[in-house]
C-alpha positions as CSV (number, residue, x, y, z in Angstrom):
1,M,22.6,-1.9,61.1
2,G,25.1,-2.1,63.9
3,P,25.5,-0.1,67.3
4,G,25.1,3.9,67.3
5,L,21.6,4.7,65.9
6,L,18.3,6.0,67.7
7,E,16.3,3.8,69.6
8,S,13.4,5.0,67.4
9,A,15.3,3.5,64.5
10,Y,15.8,0.2,65.7
11,E,12.0,0.2,66.7
12,A,10.9,1.6,63.0
13,C,13.5,-2.1,62.0
14,V,11.7,-3.9,64.0
15,D,8.3,-3.2,62.9
16,Y,9.1,-4.0,59.6
17,E,10.2,-7.2,60.5
18,L,7.5,-8.1,62.2
19,S,5.2,-7.0,59.4
20,E,7.2,-9.0,57.0
21,L,6.8,-12.1,59.5
22,G,2.8,-11.6,59.2
23,L,2.9,-11.0,63.0
24,R,0.0,-8.8,64.7
25,F,1.8,-5.9,67.0
26,E,0.9,-2.7,68.3
27,R,3.6,0.2,68.5
28,Q,3.9,2.6,71.3
29,K,1.2,0.6,73.1
30,P,-0.6,2.8,76.1
31,V,0.2,0.9,79.6
32,P,-2.9,1.9,81.9
33,L,-2.1,2.5,85.4
34,I,-5.4,1.7,87.9
35,Y,-4.7,3.2,91.0
36,H,-7.8,2.7,93.6
37,S,-10.1,1.4,90.6
38,V,-9.1,4.7,88.7
39,K,-7.6,4.5,85.9
40,L,-4.7,6.9,85.7
41,D,-3.0,8.0,82.0
42,C,0.3,8.3,83.1
43,G,1.9,8.5,79.8
44,F,3.7,4.9,80.2
45,R,4.1,3.0,77.2
46,A,5.4,-0.3,75.8
47,D,7.5,0.3,73.2
48,I,6.1,-3.1,70.5
49,V,3.4,-5.4,71.8
50,V,3.5,-8.7,69.4
51,E,0.4,-10.7,69.4
52,G,-0.5,-9.4,72.8
53,Q,1.6,-11.7,74.0
54,V,4.9,-10.1,74.7
55,V,6.5,-6.7,75.4
56,V,9.5,-5.5,73.6
57,E,11.6,-2.6,74.8
58,I,14.2,-1.4,72.5
59,K,17.1,0.2,73.9
60,S,20.7,1.7,72.6
61,K,22.7,2.3,75.4
62,E,26.3,1.4,76.7
63,L,24.9,-0.1,79.8
64,V,21.5,-1.5,80.5
65,H,20.5,-0.5,84.1
66,P,18.0,-2.5,86.9
67,V,15.5,0.1,86.0
68,D,15.0,-1.0,82.3
69,Y,14.6,-4.6,83.7
70,A,11.7,-3.2,86.3
71,Q,10.3,-1.5,83.4
72,V,9.7,-4.2,81.4
73,L,8.4,-6.3,83.8
74,S,6.0,-3.3,85.2
75,H,4.5,-3.2,81.5
76,M,4.4,-6.9,81.6
77,R,2.4,-6.9,84.6
78,L,0.2,-4.2,83.7
79,L,-0.4,-5.7,80.4
80,R,-0.9,-8.8,81.6
81,V,1.6,-10.1,78.8
82,P,3.6,-13.5,80.3
83,V,6.8,-12.5,78.2
84,G,9.0,-9.6,77.6
85,L,12.0,-8.6,75.7
86,L,14.5,-6.2,76.5
87,I,16.3,-5.3,73.4
88,N,19.4,-3.4,73.8
89,F,21.2,-2.5,70.1
90,H,24.2,-1.0,71.2
91,V,25.9,-3.8,71.1
92,K,28.5,-5.5,68.9
93,V,26.5,-8.8,68.8
94,L,22.9,-8.7,68.7
95,R,22.7,-11.8,70.8
96,D,24.4,-10.3,73.5
97,G,21.9,-7.3,73.8
98,I,18.9,-9.7,74.3
99,T,17.1,-10.5,77.5
100,R,14.2,-12.5,78.0
101,L,11.9,-11.8,80.9
102,V,9.3,-13.9,82.1
103,N,6.4,-13.3,84.4
104,D,5.6,-15.6,87.2
105,Y,7.9,-18.3,86.0
106,Q,7.3,-21.6,87.9
107,E,9.5,-24.2,86.1
108,E,12.9,-25.3,86.9
109,L,15.2,-23.1,85.0
110,P,17.8,-24.6,82.4
111,L,21.4,-25.6,83.6
112,G,23.8,-22.2,83.4
113,A,20.2,-19.9,83.2
114,L,20.6,-17.2,85.8
115,R,17.5,-16.3,88.0
116,T,16.4,-13.6,90.3
117,E,13.5,-12.9,92.4
118,N,12.1,-9.5,91.9
119,P,10.3,-9.0,95.4
120,T,8.6,-6.1,93.9
121,C,6.5,-7.6,91.4
122,S,6.9,-11.6,92.1
123,A,8.4,-12.0,88.6
124,A,11.7,-14.1,87.4
125,I,14.4,-13.1,85.1
126,L,15.6,-15.3,83.1
127,V,18.8,-14.8,80.8
128,V,18.9,-16.8,77.6
129,V,21.8,-17.4,75.6
130,L,20.8,-17.3,71.9
131,S,22.4,-18.4,68.7
132,P,24.1,-15.5,66.8
133,A,21.7,-16.1,63.7
134,I,18.7,-15.2,65.5
135,A,17.2,-11.5,65.0
136,A,15.6,-10.0,67.2
137,S,12.0,-10.3,65.2
138,S,12.4,-14.2,64.7
139,L,12.6,-14.0,68.7
140,C,9.8,-12.3,69.1
141,A,8.0,-15.3,66.8
142,S,9.6,-17.7,69.2
143,A,8.9,-16.0,72.5
144,I,5.1,-16.1,71.3
145,R,5.2,-19.6,70.7
146,L,6.5,-20.5,74.9
């Protein structure tokens, strides 16, 4: 499809691919916020949650900002999901737009990986360089098998 479409179009396509793979997923899953033991409805929504194990946030913009990573990490923490994918479709090659985030990652990082500590939610960001043949849907399936 290439860059230039709305996020909702890419989300629909990823949903279709996940369905074709036979994976369970929830689209626009509400993200609860608990404050002083009270569940607040703030309108937070995760774009896609796959098999209850991977939060997928779809973007279609020129530049991904730190707040986008923070959004995915917050959704992961609030939903208690271990893995997140931030996928920006506004790139020439899809692999350049995919970032995998792992909450509370403890293992030694592979050579060449970038690690940054997020002091607000004690999570680590692991940027993984993927082969060009991997599409977003198969990446979700791979992320589940962590």
